C-alpha positions as CSV (number, residue, x, y, z in Angstrom):
1,M,151.3,-44.8,-73.6
2,P,148.9,-42.0,-71.9
3,V,148.5,-41.7,-68.1
4,F,145.1,-43.1,-67.4
5,H,143.0,-40.1,-65.8
6,R,140.3,-40.4,-63.7
7,H,138.2,-37.7,-66.0
8,L,139.0,-39.1,-69.9
9,T,138.1,-36.2,-71.6
10,Q,139.7,-33.6,-69.7
11,S,143.6,-32.0,-69.6
12,F,145.0,-31.1,-66.9
13,P,147.8,-28.4,-66.0
14,R,151.1,-29.8,-65.2
15,V,151.9,-29.1,-61.6
16,V,155.8,-29.0,-61.3
17,R,156.4,-27.3,-57.4
18,G,154.7,-26.3,-54.5
19,E,155.7,-23.5,-51.8
20,G,153.2,-22.9,-48.5
21,C,149.6,-22.1,-50.0
22,W,150.5,-22.0,-53.3
23,L,151.4,-24.5,-56.6
24,F,152.8,-23.8,-60.3
25,D,152.5,-25.4,-63.5
26,D,155.0,-26.1,-66.1
27,A,153.6,-22.5,-67.8
28,G,154.5,-20.9,-64.7
29,K,150.7,-19.9,-63.5
30,A,150.5,-19.8,-59.9
31,Y,147.3,-21.9,-58.0
32,L,146.3,-20.7,-54.7
33,D,145.7,-23.6,-52.9
34,G,142.2,-23.4,-50.9
35,S,141.5,-27.1,-50.3
36,G,144.6,-28.8,-49.8
37,G,144.1,-30.7,-52.8
38,A,141.5,-33.1,-51.4
39,L,141.9,-31.6,-47.8
40,V,145.0,-33.3,-47.5
41,A,148.0,-30.3,-47.6
42,N,148.0,-29.3,-44.0
43,V,151.6,-28.3,-43.2
44,G,151.5,-26.7,-46.8
45,H,153.5,-27.8,-50.0
46,G,157.3,-27.7,-50.3
47,V,158.4,-27.9,-46.6
48,I,161.7,-29.2,-46.6
49,E,162.2,-30.7,-43.3
50,I,159.6,-33.5,-44.1
51,A,161.2,-34.1,-47.7
52,E,164.6,-34.0,-46.3
53,A,163.1,-37.4,-43.3
54,V,161.5,-39.3,-46.3
55,G,164.8,-38.9,-48.5
56,R,167.0,-40.0,-45.2
57,Q,164.8,-42.6,-44.6
58,A,164.4,-44.2,-48.2
59,A,168.3,-44.1,-48.3
60,K,168.5,-46.3,-44.6
61,V,165.5,-49.0,-45.6
62,A,162.7,-47.8,-48.0
63,Y,160.6,-50.8,-47.3
64,A,160.6,-53.9,-45.3
65,S,157.6,-56.0,-44.7
66,G,155.5,-55.1,-41.6
67,A,154.6,-58.9,-41.2
68,I,158.3,-59.8,-41.2
69,F,160.2,-56.6,-39.2
70,A,159.7,-53.7,-36.8
71,N,161.1,-50.7,-37.8
72,E,161.9,-47.3,-35.8
73,P,159.4,-44.9,-37.8
74,V,156.5,-46.9,-37.3
75,A,157.8,-47.2,-33.5
76,E,158.3,-43.7,-33.4
77,L,154.7,-42.3,-35.6
78,A,152.8,-44.5,-33.1
79,E,154.7,-42.8,-30.2
80,E,153.5,-39.3,-32.0
81,L,149.8,-40.3,-32.2
82,D,150.1,-41.4,-28.8
83,E,150.8,-37.8,-27.5
84,V,147.1,-36.7,-29.0
85,L,145.1,-39.4,-28.4
86,P,143.1,-40.5,-25.6
87,E,144.7,-43.2,-23.3
88,S,142.2,-45.9,-24.0
89,L,143.1,-45.5,-28.0
90,A,146.3,-47.7,-27.7
91,Y,147.7,-49.3,-30.6
92,S,148.2,-47.8,-34.4
93,Y,148.3,-50.0,-37.7
94,F,149.4,-48.0,-40.8
95,L,148.3,-48.4,-44.4
96,C,148.4,-46.1,-47.2
97,S,144.7,-45.1,-47.7
98,G,141.8,-43.9,-46.1
99,S,139.9,-46.5,-47.8
100,E,142.4,-49.6,-46.3
101,A,141.9,-48.1,-43.1
102,I,138.1,-48.3,-43.2
103,E,138.5,-51.7,-45.1
104,A,140.8,-52.6,-41.8
105,S,138.7,-51.0,-39.1
106,V,135.5,-53.3,-40.1
107,K,137.5,-56.1,-40.6
108,L,138.5,-55.3,-37.2
109,A,135.1,-55.0,-35.7
110,R,134.3,-58.0,-37.0
111,Q,137.2,-59.9,-35.4
112,Y,136.8,-58.5,-32.2
113,W,133.0,-59.8,-31.5
114,R,134.0,-63.0,-33.0
115,E,136.6,-63.8,-30.7
116,R,134.3,-62.3,-28.0
117,G,132.0,-65.4,-28.9
118,E,129.9,-63.0,-30.4
119,A,129.7,-64.3,-34.2
120,G,126.0,-63.1,-35.0
121,K,127.3,-59.2,-34.7
122,W,128.5,-58.2,-38.5
123,K,126.8,-55.8,-39.6
124,V,127.9,-51.9,-39.5
125,V,125.7,-48.6,-39.4
126,S,126.6,-46.1,-41.6
127,R,124.5,-42.7,-42.9
128,V,123.5,-41.3,-45.8
129,P,124.8,-38.9,-47.0
130,S,128.4,-40.0,-46.3
131,Y,131.7,-41.1,-47.5
132,H,134.4,-43.8,-46.6
133,G,136.4,-44.6,-49.4
134,N,136.0,-46.4,-52.7
135,T,136.9,-50.1,-52.0
136,L,134.1,-52.0,-51.7
137,T,133.1,-53.0,-48.3
138,A,133.8,-48.9,-47.8
139,L,131.9,-48.0,-50.7
140,S,129.1,-50.1,-49.4
141,L,129.1,-48.2,-45.7
142,S,129.1,-45.2,-48.4
143,G,126.2,-43.0,-48.5
144,R,126.9,-41.5,-51.5
145,E,124.7,-43.1,-54.6
146,H,126.0,-41.5,-57.7
147,Y,129.8,-43.6,-56.9
148,R,127.4,-46.8,-55.5
149,A,125.1,-47.4,-58.8
150,I,127.3,-48.8,-61.0
151,Y,128.6,-51.4,-58.8
152,G,125.6,-52.5,-57.1
153,P,125.8,-55.9,-57.5
154,L,129.5,-56.2,-55.8
155,L,128.3,-54.2,-52.7
156,T,127.2,-55.4,-49.3
157,E,123.5,-54.1,-47.9
158,F,124.7,-52.6,-44.5
159,P,121.6,-50.5,-42.6
160,R,121.9,-46.8,-43.7
161,V,120.4,-44.2,-41.6
162,P,119.8,-40.4,-42.8
163,A,122.9,-38.2,-41.4
164,P,122.4,-34.8,-39.5
165,D,121.7,-31.9,-41.7
166,R,121.6,-28.5,-39.9
167,Y,121.0,-26.5,-43.1
168,R,117.9,-29.1,-44.6
169,R,116.3,-31.0,-41.5
170,P,117.4,-28.9,-38.8
171,H,115.0,-31.2,-36.0
172,G,114.0,-34.3,-35.6
173,D,115.1,-37.9,-35.3
174,T,118.0,-37.2,-37.6
175,W,119.1,-34.2,-36.0
176,D,119.4,-35.7,-32.1
177,G,120.9,-39.2,-32.8
178,T,117.3,-41.0,-32.2
179,A,117.5,-42.6,-35.8
180,V,120.8,-44.4,-35.0
181,V,119.6,-45.8,-31.7
182,R,116.2,-46.6,-33.2
183,E,118.3,-48.6,-36.7
184,I,120.4,-50.6,-33.9
185,E,117.6,-51.3,-32.1
186,R,115.5,-52.2,-35.0
187,Q,118.7,-54.1,-36.9
188,G,118.7,-56.5,-33.2
189,P,121.9,-55.3,-31.2
190,E,123.1,-59.1,-31.3
191,T,123.6,-58.5,-35.1
192,V,125.6,-54.7,-35.1
193,A,129.2,-55.0,-34.7
194,A,129.7,-50.7,-35.2
195,F,128.5,-47.9,-36.0
196,L,130.5,-45.9,-38.6
197,A,130.8,-41.9,-39.1
198,E,132.7,-39.2,-39.7
199,P,132.2,-36.9,-36.5
200,I,132.1,-33.9,-38.3
201,I,130.9,-34.9,-41.6
202,G,133.2,-33.9,-44.9
203,S,133.2,-33.7,-48.2
204,S,129.5,-35.5,-48.5
205,L,127.0,-32.7,-46.4
206,G,130.2,-30.4,-46.3
207,A,131.8,-29.9,-43.2
208,M,128.3,-30.4,-41.5
209,A,128.9,-30.5,-37.8
210,P,126.0,-32.0,-35.6
211,E,125.2,-31.0,-31.8
212,R,127.0,-32.5,-29.0
213,E,124.0,-34.2,-27.5
214,Y,123.6,-36.3,-31.2
215,Y,127.2,-38.2,-30.3
216,E,126.1,-38.2,-26.7
217,R,123.3,-39.9,-27.5
218,V,124.7,-42.4,-29.9
219,A,127.4,-43.4,-27.8
220,E,125.7,-44.1,-24.7
221,A,123.5,-46.6,-26.9
222,C,126.6,-48.0,-28.5
223,R,127.8,-48.5,-25.2
224,A,124.4,-49.9,-24.0
225,H,123.8,-52.2,-27.2
226,G,127.7,-53.4,-27.2
227,V,128.3,-51.7,-30.5
228,L,132.0,-50.2,-31.4
229,F,131.9,-46.5,-32.5
230,I,134.5,-45.9,-35.8
231,A,135.2,-42.3,-36.3
232,D,136.0,-41.5,-39.6
233,E,138.7,-39.2,-39.3
234,V,140.5,-39.1,-42.9
235,M,139.2,-35.6,-43.4
236,A,138.3,-33.9,-40.4
237,G,141.2,-35.5,-38.4
238,M,144.7,-34.2,-37.8
239,G,144.1,-31.1,-36.7
240,R,141.7,-30.2,-39.3
241,T,138.8,-28.5,-37.1
242,G,140.8,-26.9,-34.5
243,R,141.5,-30.3,-32.4
244,W,143.5,-32.9,-33.2
245,F,140.5,-35.2,-34.2
246,S,137.2,-33.9,-34.7
247,F,135.5,-36.6,-32.3
248,E,136.6,-34.1,-29.7
249,H,134.5,-30.8,-30.1
250,F,131.5,-33.8,-29.0
251,G,132.9,-35.2,-25.6
252,V,132.8,-38.8,-26.9
253,V,135.9,-41.3,-27.2
254,P,135.2,-43.9,-30.1
255,D,136.7,-47.3,-29.7
256,I,138.2,-47.5,-33.3
257,V,139.6,-44.4,-35.2
258,V,140.3,-43.8,-38.9
259,C,142.7,-41.0,-40.0
260,G,144.8,-40.2,-43.3
261,K,145.0,-37.5,-45.5
262,G,147.0,-34.6,-42.9
263,L,148.4,-37.5,-41.5
264,S,151.7,-37.0,-43.7
265,G,150.5,-34.1,-45.3
266,G,150.8,-35.2,-48.7
267,Y,154.4,-36.1,-48.4
268,A,153.6,-39.9,-48.9
269,P,150.5,-42.0,-48.9
270,L,150.2,-42.8,-45.1
271,S,146.9,-43.6,-42.9
272,A,146.0,-45.4,-39.6
273,L,143.7,-47.9,-38.1
274,I,144.1,-46.6,-34.2
275,A,142.1,-49.0,-32.2
276,S,141.0,-49.4,-28.4
277,R,143.1,-51.3,-25.6
278,E,140.1,-53.9,-25.3
279,V,139.6,-54.3,-29.0
280,V,143.5,-55.2,-29.5
281,D,143.8,-57.2,-26.5
282,T,140.8,-59.0,-26.9
283,I,142.4,-60.5,-29.9
284,R,145.9,-60.5,-28.9
285,D,144.3,-62.8,-25.9
286,G,142.6,-64.7,-28.3
287,S,143.7,-66.2,-31.7
288,G,146.4,-63.6,-31.3
289,A,146.8,-62.2,-34.9
290,F,144.4,-59.8,-36.8
291,V,143.3,-61.4,-39.9
292,H,144.4,-58.5,-42.3
293,A,147.3,-57.9,-44.0
294,Q,148.5,-55.6,-46.9
295,T,151.9,-55.6,-48.9
296,W,152.5,-51.7,-48.0
297,S,150.9,-52.0,-44.2
298,H,153.7,-50.6,-41.9
299,M,156.2,-48.8,-44.9
300,P,159.0,-47.4,-43.0
301,V,159.2,-44.5,-45.5
302,T,155.4,-43.7,-45.3
303,A,155.7,-43.9,-41.6
304,A,158.9,-41.1,-41.4
305,A,156.7,-38.4,-43.6
306,G,154.0,-39.1,-40.7
307,V,156.7,-38.7,-37.6
308,A,158.2,-35.5,-39.7
309,T,154.4,-33.8,-40.6
310,L,153.3,-34.6,-36.6
311,R,156.3,-33.2,-35.5
312,Y,156.0,-30.1,-37.7
313,L,152.6,-29.3,-36.5
314,K,153.3,-29.9,-33.1
315,R,156.6,-27.7,-33.3
316,H,155.0,-24.6,-35.0
317,G,151.7,-24.9,-32.9
318,L,149.7,-25.4,-36.2
319,V,146.7,-27.3,-34.8
320,G,145.9,-24.3,-32.1
321,R,146.5,-21.7,-34.9
322,V,143.8,-23.3,-36.7
323,A,141.4,-23.0,-34.0
324,S,142.5,-19.6,-33.7
325,M,142.0,-18.9,-37.0
326,E,138.4,-19.8,-37.1
327,S,136.2,-17.0,-36.4
328,E,138.8,-14.8,-39.0
329,F,138.2,-17.6,-41.5
330,F,134.1,-17.8,-41.6
331,D,134.1,-14.4,-41.2
332,R,135.6,-13.7,-44.4
333,L,133.7,-16.5,-45.8
334,E,130.7,-14.9,-45.0
335,K,130.8,-12.4,-47.9
336,L,130.3,-15.3,-50.4
337,R,126.5,-15.1,-49.3
338,A,126.5,-12.1,-51.4
339,H,125.9,-14.1,-54.5
340,P,122.3,-15.8,-54.8
341,A,123.5,-19.1,-55.2
342,V,125.6,-19.1,-52.1
343,G,122.9,-21.1,-49.5
344,D,124.9,-22.1,-46.7
345,V,128.4,-21.7,-45.3
346,R,129.1,-23.7,-42.6
347,G,132.1,-25.8,-41.0
348,R,134.9,-25.6,-38.0
349,G,138.6,-24.9,-37.8
350,L,139.7,-24.5,-41.6
351,L,137.3,-26.8,-43.0
352,A,134.2,-25.4,-44.6
353,G,131.4,-26.5,-47.0
354,V,129.9,-23.8,-49.5
355,E,126.3,-25.5,-50.5
356,L,125.2,-23.7,-53.7
357,V,121.2,-23.6,-54.6
358,A,119.0,-22.7,-57.4
359,D,116.2,-21.0,-55.2
360,R,117.9,-19.6,-51.5
361,A,114.5,-18.7,-49.7
362,T,113.3,-22.4,-50.8
363,K,116.6,-24.4,-50.5
364,R,115.8,-25.7,-54.1
365,P,119.2,-27.2,-55.1
366,F,120.3,-27.1,-58.8
367,A,119.5,-29.9,-61.4
368,R,122.4,-32.4,-61.3
369,R,122.4,-32.4,-64.9
370,E,123.7,-28.8,-65.0
371,R,127.2,-29.9,-62.6
372,V,127.2,-26.4,-61.1
373,A,129.6,-27.6,-58.3
374,E,132.1,-28.8,-61.1
375,R,131.6,-25.6,-63.2
376,V,132.5,-23.1,-60.4
377,A,135.5,-25.5,-59.5
378,A,136.6,-25.3,-63.2
379,A,136.5,-21.5,-63.1
380,A,137.7,-21.1,-59.5
381,L,141.0,-23.4,-61.0
382,A,141.1,-21.4,-64.4
383,N,141.2,-18.5,-62.0
384,G,144.1,-19.9,-60.3
385,L,142.3,-21.1,-57.3
386,V,142.0,-24.9,-56.2
387,V,138.7,-25.7,-54.6
388,W,137.3,-29.4,-53.9
389,S,134.1,-30.0,-55.0
390,N,131.3,-32.5,-54.4
391,A,128.1,-33.2,-56.1
392,G,125.2,-35.1,-55.8
393,H,124.2,-35.5,-51.9
394,L,120.6,-35.3,-52.0
395,E,118.2,-38.1,-52.1
396,N,117.3,-37.1,-55.6
397,G,120.8,-37.1,-57.0
398,D,121.0,-33.2,-57.0
399,G,123.4,-31.2,-54.7
400,D,126.2,-29.3,-54.9
401,I,129.0,-28.6,-52.6
402,L,132.3,-26.6,-53.0
403,M,135.0,-27.7,-50.1
404,L,137.8,-25.2,-48.8
405,G,140.7,-26.2,-46.4
406,P,143.4,-24.4,-46.8
407,P,147.2,-25.4,-45.3
408,F,147.3,-24.4,-41.9
409,T,150.1,-21.4,-42.6
410,V,147.5,-20.1,-44.5
411,S,147.7,-15.9,-44.1
412,T,144.9,-13.6,-43.9
413,G,145.5,-12.1,-47.0
414,E,145.4,-15.4,-48.7
415,I,142.2,-16.4,-46.9
416,D,140.9,-12.7,-48.4
417,E,142.4,-14.2,-52.0
418,I,140.6,-17.6,-51.7
419,V,137.4,-15.8,-51.0
420,A,137.9,-12.9,-54.2
421,R,138.7,-15.6,-56.4
422,L,135.8,-18.0,-55.2
423,A,133.8,-14.8,-55.8
424,R,134.3,-14.4,-59.3
425,A,134.3,-18.2,-60.3
426,L,130.7,-18.0,-58.9
427,D,130.3,-14.5,-61.3
428,T,131.6,-16.3,-64.0
429,T,129.6,-19.6,-64.1
430,L,126.5,-18.4,-62.6
431,G,126.2,-14.5,-63.0
432,T,125.7,-12.1,-60.3
């Protein structure tokens, strides 16, 4: 029986081994993992101590329902997270994917307001472009229109505002946070439960980082209007931007944080919903239970992967290493601007977006039918480099972005190789 892959007309190299920043297929070809897959492999491939921690836990107890039992790995993971979180973020709920955790965060926000006696608050304001997951509520809140189009009848219509885009819209109400504030007021704060955003926007806008003032203004408005701030840290969190969480760059503390991807470094499917003491205590002192349950929540084996990954990050000082490598990483990526199709290179830490354009002077994008981002990513893979492509982020469906995010252990020589191989892929696909 054939495997049901996402892309049904494409053949895939068969990966058999990973080591550090490298993957190897069954033909012996080596691939430099310039994006950590889907921005997941933050500690690198083949870390034996993490694999052994997962194996030891599986030998003890692999699964026990989180609705019936507590378990040691889950308690340890909550403690490890507690060490790197602001004091107000006090409770962790563990799941398997970012999409699941986003769904849970929205349900938690709704239940919180209902238990406070404000049942009219259900709307969640999000942004366009954005991406928060593929489950239906997460997709409803995402500003990735080509993903949403086919499922339109199944989606809930939430209010959305333009995301801050320094490259194309460096001024105005989308850049300073005013658009978010006005939308909350337009909807009526008595109907708005939460504002959802990636503090540093991931693949949907190519590692776009607003100014500090944007989130200061938005957070102030959320407090004033009784709106929870949900930070989607699935891609940018767990050290990827040189801080444990990307919201730390902006001097604000969310009410709810969602993380995944680098939480387990790719060694097991793991995500977390982390909520403030105020939110969870309100439910504890009210109905006494979060109306949400999933079979694989609080699973011992996946939590063991998270514990081992966080301890590895801390023991080797890898989040600090990301911060110290930021200048070097982006200095080298600047060489890509020599290609006329590279319109912008941006990001923080070891998270970078390379936006491709047909005309650099006017910032005119390639037409979507040309599938430029996908073709460059395919050329890079043929050249032994893994990059992550994103397409269609502009209002008319055009737009091409390549995402880079190597493991935190990447060397200077490997960064040079990432840049050289990507430059060759650009030349192969688009000419010089």
